[in-house]
C-alpha angles and dihedrals in degrees: 000000000000092000092047091053091048089052090051089053093046091241103109096100096050100038123093111222115192131183126183141136130233101227147014127270127306128010142226091053115186119225124223125224090282092054093252122133113262120237117242146121120313144119125346111275104170094254095303118144119247137018137235112334094015121125089222118096096264090061101056112012108105138167123264118191122180129178123187113143092176089061097044095263103118144082096070124288133168115221111207098182118104115263133179142197088261088068094059100083096043088048096052092044090050093049091049093048093242118152110208118229114266092250090060122086137173134210091217135055134228117278092199096101089054090050088055092049094256117137122175092191096246100096094089092057102062123094120223129186131209120184140162114217111163090172128106094245115036118235121212115252093010109151088336136158119193109201135197118161107308093344123105125186108194123197087352093282112057118079128199137175110213093199091062099026113024091169091057094229100136118065105208099175092119090055095050108036090155093058089048091052091048094050093045089052090051091051091049089056091049091048091052090054098048102033092074089077098047093098095044126094121222101221130211111241113244124189095013092126145356096277120091120251118236121206126186134194088252087081096043113134122220140137093259094051084230122153141129097268099168136043094251090061090049091050091048093051096244104190123219136149137201140101143286120229109229135183110207107208098182124037119223145075121338136182113222119192124195120202139181093202132031113284094240091053090065096208121152120251092248096040128113125205123239114206122322122357096167134044114257139155110250090185091059099061139044114271092240088064093056093100088068089068108027141052131006139217117245114230119204092232113177105154140034132201133194127190120189137129093025093301134099120214126196135190139167116246110215117213112277097027113133097204144011107235125202128186109208141163117231129197121222116264140055120321144155121250122200122187126178146162124221123211129203090278089056090245112158111228118185113240108261093211130025124184120193116198118195121229110299092010 
């Protein structure tokens, strides 16, 4: 349908159309005592081993379709060389004819030559790494796959050759110690490059424009990497606490609003939800997923607290209020913002929704 519409508009030849996914097959993977995903039934994954979050091929190998006839990427062509998410930006910039500034660099390389059927013979030499951390402080080799051509080094110790064993059932590390050493060395170089940012926060920009900034508990930072990252957890009142990293671009007064429910829902801080409060198709999902769309636990919220700019602010939240509103003055620069509700049991519950209005907004 998209391609047909582009044809109607006369844009098909000069429009880049991309399709990809963000993870491997299946979801809700359980981890064993080592922190590795358990094997078990799930979605179809063409015989690959592992599911979402796994370092085996079924956990991180995904499709990448790109159509751009005007740039020589059209007509149907399978690219067998190994690509990675780090190649996406260099590829798009290349196809758009954009030369990055000299101070910008990328870990990946443009896939455009491969899309045009051009191979310089070096693609099979580079080492790429995929890992799943989901911990506050990354650990080397955790849920990792080090890749070069058909070779896969999993957890830093298991070796597989996809050409001979696409299901990754036979660990051949003992038969190819040289390959293991080479892949481990490649991973060490990658780790040295990326580990420099492990102790750095990536802040949300505040005051960069006239529009308010909206934060959710999905982006909450804490040692346990624990936050309400989906709507079901919000509805169930999943409690987490931590901070948001912010970068205040313009000093001055701000209005910061804390909410239990989305602003457009209009529910009170201490209110629960009976039944459905949004339209959704029950016939389109599995029954076990219904709590994502219906109902909501009431929390006995009676007080709110906000910490930012070296100060902590408190206020009572009378029954029926839909938000706790704070008027604060922020200095320019990076900071940490903490926002929490307290119930009658003095339990701290990170604010599910935070809206930051710039001065005059």
